[in-house]
VOSEKE-222340 format. One line per 10 residues: their letters; for each residue x, y, z of C-alpha. Coordinates in steps of 0.05 Angstrom, whole numbers, plus 5000, padded with zeros to 4 digits. Example, Ala and Ser with C-alpha at 12.3 -4.5 7.8 and 13.67 -1.06 7.14 Angstrom:
// VOSEKE-222340
AS = 5246/4910/5156; 5273/4979/5143
// end
This chain:
// VOSEKE-222340
XXXXXXXXXX = 5053/4842/4657; 5071/4905/4694; 5107/4961/4656; 5177/4982/4677; 5150/5047/4704; 5097/5009/4743; 5150/4963/4772; 5192/5023/4793; 5132/5057/4825; 5113/4994/4862
XXXXXXXXXX = 5184/4984/4887; 5189/5055/4911; 5123/5048/4948; 5143/4983/4981; 5211/5012/5000; 5177/5072/5031; 5132/5027/5073; 5190/4983/5093; 5229/5045/5116; 5175/5063/5167
XXXXXXXXXX = 5197/5046/5237; 5129/5054/5271; 5055/5058/5256; 5060/5133/5266; 5115/5137/5214; 5081/5093/5162; 5033/5143/5130; 5085/5198/5132; 5130/5156/5088; 5078/5119/5048
XXXXXXXXXX = 5030/5174/5025; 5082/5213/4984; 5105/5149/4950; 5033/5130/4932; 5021/5200/4905; 5082/5192/4860; 5062/5122/4839; 4994/5141/4812; 5005/5215/4797; 4956/5238/4850
XXXXXXXXXX = 4956/5308/4878; 4938/5292/4950; 4926/5233/4996; 4888/5219/5060; 4903/5164/5111; 4847/5150/5162; 4855/5101/5220; 4795/5071/5255; 4779/5012/5299; 4756/4955/5255
XXXXXXXXXX = 4683/4964/5277; 4628/4991/5232; 4611/5063/5251; 4675/5074/5291; 4701/5146/5290; 4771/5161/5263; 4828/5152/5313; 4877/5190/5269; 4877/5225/5202; 4941/5240/5163
XXXXXXXXXX = 4942/5284/5101; 4994/5296/5048; 5008/5350/5033; 4995/5383/5100; 4949/5418/5114; 4896/5387/5070; 4836/5381/5116; 4824/5429/5173; 4778/5413/5231; 4717/5439/5194
XXXXXXXXXX = 4733/5398/5132; 4747/5335/5173; 4681/5342/5209; 4644/5353/5143; 4676/5290/5114; 4653/5248/5172; 4581/5275/5167; 4577/5252/5095; 4611/5184/5102; 4545/5145/5105
XXXXXXXXXX = 4517/5174/5041; 4581/5174/4999; 4593/5109/4960; 4669/5112/4962; 4673/5120/5037; 4620/5066/5048; 4664/5020/5006; 4727/5034/5047; 4701/5043/5118; 4693/4981/5164
XXXXXXXXXX = 4641/4934/5135; 4657/4954/5063; 4696/4912/5013; 4757/4958/5016; 4786/4936/4949; 4819/4991/4907; 4766/5028/4868; 4754/5095/4835; 4698/5142/4855; 4675/5140/4783
XXXXXXXXXX = 4666/5064/4788; 4613/5075/4841; 4581/5141/4824; 4568/5186/4765; 4598/5256/4762; 4529/5286/4764; 4512/5249/4828; 4580/5267/4858; 4572/5341/4842; 4504/5343/4874
XXXXXXXXXX = 4528/5309/4938; 4543/5340/5006; 4612/5308/5003; 4628/5349/4941; 4597/5414/4966; 4631/5414/5034; 4695/5375/5023; 4716/5358/4951; 4699/5425/4920; 4736/5462/4975
XXXXXXXXXX = 4798/5419/4961; 4791/5424/4886; 4782/5349/4879; 4741/5315/4824; 4773/5246/4819; 4787/5198/4876; 4814/5128/4884; 4814/5092/4951; 4826/5026/4986; 4824/4999/5057
XXXXXXXXXX = 4865/4950/5099; 4845/4916/5164; 4900/4885/5207; 4903/4868/5281; 4839/4905/5297; 4861/4968/5260; 4824/4992/5198; 4860/5041/5151; 4829/5078/5093; 4875/5107/5040
XXXXXXXXXX = 4846/5158/4991; 4884/5188/4932; 4856/5250/4899; 4866/5294/4839; 4828/5343/4796; 4803/5334/4724; 4832/5269/4695; 4806/5204/4725; 4853/5150/4750; 4867/5097/4698
XXXXXXXXXX = 4852/5022/4702; 4928/5010/4705; 4933/5055/4766; 4877/5018/4800; 4911/4953/4784; 4977/4978/4813; 4942/4995/4878; 4909/4927/4877; 4977/4892/4872; 5007/4936/4926
XXXXXXXXXX = 4950/4927/4976; 4969/4859/5004; 5042/4879/5010; 5024/4943/5047; 4974/4906/5090; 5030/4859/5114; 5073/4919/5132; 5014/4950/5168; 5002/4886/5206; 5073/4882/5231
XXXXXXXXXX = 5075/4954/5254; 5005/4952/5284; 5024/4890/5324; 5090/4921/5345; 5129/4860/5324; 5176/4840/5267; 5148/4805/5206; 5144/4731/5196; 5191/4736/5137; 5143/4713/5083
XXXXXXXXXX = 5153/4777/5043; 5132/4768/4971; 5143/4692/4969; 5085/4645/4956; 5048/4619/5017; 5044/4543/5031; 4994/4509/4985; 4999/4562/4931; 5036/4551/4865; 5100/4590/4858
XXXXXXXXXX = 5099/4647/4808; 5147/4650/4749; 5218/4661/4772; 5207/4632/4842; 5212/4560/4817; 5285/4573/4802; 5300/4592/4874; 5313/4544/4932; 5271/4548/4995; 5327/4584/5031
XXXXXXXXXX = 5337/4633/4974; 5262/4648/4975; 5266/4660/5050; 5325/4708/5041; 5290/4746/4985; 5226/4749/5026; 5264/4781/5083; 5297/4830/5035; 5226/4849/5013; 5209/4861/5086
XXXXXXXXXX = 5265/4913/5089; 5314/4874/5133; 5389/4885/5128; 5438/4828/5116; 5454/4827/5190; 5381/4824/5210; 5367/4769/5159; 5427/4730/5186; 5401/4737/5257; 5331/4714/5235
XXXXXXXXXX = 5357/4653/5198; 5412/4635/5247; 5470/4643/5199; 5525/4694/5184; 5517/4758/5143; 5568/4729/5095; 5523/4669/5084; 5464/4716/5070; 5508/4753/5020; 5524/4687/4984
XXXXXXXXXX = 5451/4669/4981; 5436/4736/4950; 5492/4726/4899; 5458/4661/4878; 5390/4695/4876; 5417/4749/4830; 5450/4698/4785; 5387/4656/4779; 5342/4716/4766; 5392/4747/4718
XXXXXXXXXX = 5399/4812/4759; 5455/4847/4796; 5425/4880/4858; 5368/4878/4909; 5325/4929/4872; 5330/4891/4807; 5314/4826/4842; 5251/4857/4872; 5234/4885/4803; 5238/4814/4775
XXXXX = 5188/4792/4829; 5140/4849/4811; 5146/4831/4737; 5125/4760/4757; 5066/4790/4794
// end
């Protein structure tokens, strides 16, 4: 069961991703939210083609400037030998993981990645994940000094990853989402709380999770905004909440 603070952090992160209007805008909004969610000090977003060995197409840092040209070049030189980047670059598993899960501190401190990149940035602890959608591969790294990331913070990133990947897919494809949001996919058992909602209510809540307004949801479902509002009233009543944010919190608690 997620903690209340974890639910709030997850909601804020999803809302930041949903607020992005383009692929260019996505890391600008998402990285600060991820930093807040896991108490990181900096974050790095790297876009590549989903082909092993492909060079970065774009790198976004928060805060800026984090990596200069020299640092970025050094990072790329040491990608093949560094366990965390091997894990998150094309061909790797890409699941959320800490540097410390893959490498000892002694090994890290003796590496070229530490000498030329991490030491310069004052970074000892890292956590990273990757997402591949529509031929685009994105690596997200979160960094801080001294204290390692906790298992709960890794788990939070693990729960967020499929939600963020769906947002990335929609923006990378340049098209609106399919409206599944956080609802169970066909053939999968509904999570607690979803069984109390009708199919239409689940559709509406899924579109809310995708960041759509009442008017946009009405257009998607072929009904009026007033009908959408009534569906949401029923959703709130069945979940025992009073607003959109609380409804999404109930969903994350079920997750």
